[in-house]
N, C-alpha and C positions, 0 to 999 in steps of 0.2 A: 413709309420712310420719313424720318425726321429731316426736314430741309436744312436745319441748322444743328448738325451733330455736335455734341459737347466733346471737346478734346479730352484725351486721357488725363486723369489727374496725376500730379507729380508724386503721389503717395500710393502705396499698394491698396488694392481694392479689399473691402471686407471679404471674408470667406465663410462658407458654411461647412467647410470640410477641414478636419484637423490634419489631413495629410498634405495640405498645401497652405501657403500663406504664412502669416506670422505664428509664432508659438502661442499656445493658449495661456493666458494669464492664470496663475494658480488661484486667484480669487474667484474665478468663475467655474472652477472644477465642479462645485455642487450643481451647477446649471448645465454642464456640458452635454448631457443626453438630449437637451432641447435643440442643440445646434443643428441647423439644417433647414430644409424647406418641407412643408407639410401641406397636404391638400385633402379635402374630404367634404362631408356634409354634416349639417346640424339642424336643430330645430329650436324655435323660440316661442315663448308664450309669456303673457303678463296680463294682469287684470285690465289694463288700459288699452290693450291692442289685441288684434286677432292672432291666433296661432299662425306660424309661418315656418317655412323650410328654407335653408340657405346652403350655398356652396361657400367654401372658404379656402384661402391660401394664406399660410403664415410662413414667415422667414425669420429665423434667428441666425445672426451672423456675428463675427467678431473681427477686431483689427489688432489684437494682441494686448489691449488694455483691459482693465477689470470690469468690463460690462459686455452684455450682449445687445446688439442693435436688434430691434423688433419691428416688424411690419406685418400688418394683417389687412387683407381685402376680402370682402364678402359680396355675394350677389344672391338675390332672392331667386328661388327656383319653385316651379310648380310641382304638383304631385306626380306628374310624369317625367320630371327632370328638366323641363324646358326652362331656359334662363329668362327671367322676367325683367330684371333691371339690376344695376349696381346697388349695393346696400352699404353697410357700415365699413368704415376704415379706421385703423389705429396705427400710430407710429410711436416709437418710444425706445426706452432703454431699460434693461434689467441689470442693476448694478450690485456688485458685491458690497456687503456691509460687514463682513467678517464671519468666518466660520460657515455655518449653514444658513445664515441670515442674508437677506438681500432686499433691495428696494426696486420698485418698478415705477417708471414715470411714463404715462401714456397720454397722448393728445389725440383728440377726435375732431374731425372737421365740423362737427355739430356745435362746437363752442365749449366743449368740456375738456378739462385737464384733470387727470387723476394721479395721485401719488399713493402707491401701495407699499406696505411693509409685508415681507414674505419670509418664508422659511422652507428649506428643503426638508420634507418630512421623512423621505427615504431617498435612495439614490435615483429613484424614478418617479417621485411625486413631490409636488410643490403646492403650498397654500399661501394665498395673498389676500389681504384685506385693505381697503382704502383707509388711509390716514387722513388724506385731504382730497376733497373734490371741489374744484373751482369751475365756474362757468361764466360765460359772457351773458350780457343782458338778454340776448335772444335765444339762449339755449334752454332746453327743457330742464326742469328741476330734477337732479339726481342727488340723493343724499349719501348713498353708500353702495359699494359693491364688494363682493367676496368671490374669489375664484379658486378653483381647485383643478390642477393639471396633473395628469399621470400618464405614464407610458405603460400600456397594457398589451401584451402580445405584439409588441412592435408598433402599435398605433398610439398616437397622441390623443388622449381623450380629455375633455374638460367640462366643467359645469360652472356657470356664473349665476350667483344670486344678486339681486338688485333691490334697492330701496329707492323709489322714485315716485314723483307726482302724488305724494301723500300716502303711498303704500309702504308697508313694512318690508324688511328684507325677506325675499322669497325667490324661488327658482325662476330663472329667466331664459338662459341659453344652455345648450349642451351640444357637443359635437364629437365626432370621431374622425381623425385625420391620419392619413397614411404618409409615411416619409416619401418624398420625391427623390428617387435615386438619380443622381446626376449621370449624364452620359459620359463615357470615358473620352478623353481627348483624342482627336483624330491623329 
């Protein structure tokens, strides 16, 4: 229990459900299938690290303006599914830039900030590539990232290619996440 609970904000909370909260801005209609909470597992590999498996939770929400708020948390898992420790986190916004085009701004606690340009390829697939990668003096060198997201048989699947630490752009992460169905109100 939080000993200092935060009082309710004087504005409506973001929503992951189109049936409640503010109307969806027309600018984010190409991103609308992403709206919601997703959880599942993935795997990662890269020449500079050992292969690993992870659990992940992603939340795409909106407040009626032309962007989706994005949050991702991951945790390393062992081969038998045991949780080892917290892992990567990301926060950011996926912003409409007109038609099927969008931008994504993502920040990582490791000292990296990425600006992506993206395009809705179909009604359920999106491709993004970094336009800018900025980092703090203590962050590892990351030169570029490319992401492909798609909803296949109701699951959110993605693949991430990365160029980092002197390596060329190559596969790094992939995952399959299932939509978290919210419980109906009491």
